[in-house]
Residue, then its C-alpha position, 0 to 999 in steps of 0.5 A: m627192776a633190772p637184774e643184777t649182773p654177777q660180779s666176777e671174783s678175783p684172787y687177792s693176797v691180804k697182809i695185815e700189819t699192826a702198829t707193834g710190828r706184828s703181821t700176818t699174810i692171808p695168801i689167797v682170798v677170792l673176792t668180788p669187787k663189792q666184797l673187797e670194797n666192803f672189807l676195806q671200808v667196813e669189816f677191817k675197821r670193825l675188826a681192828q676196833e674190836a681187837g683194840a688194834k690202833g694203827a693197824c693197816v691192811h695191804v691188799e694186792r691182786a694175786v696171780a693164780a697158778d695155772y692148772e698145768q703148773v699145779i700138776r707139775e708141782v704136785a708131780a715133783c713133790l710126789h716124785s721127791a717123796k718117793e725118792k726119799v723113801a727108796 
């Protein structure tokens, strides 16, 4: 039996809409291709059925992950602005 090759994970943005117009967005979900396939083909349908949400749909888009330097800049800017407000 051949060993399984590990599947890489990718960030996704998941938006769920109901037939009544309600929606929610889960900004970042990290999934392997197999997990994404399972979510779309099995789990979402099961969850919608259990909730009795007919006509619900899910939109999944690959998300762009922020790079480390961008995160550092944004955190620094946030902390500096907090310091200015206190002073």
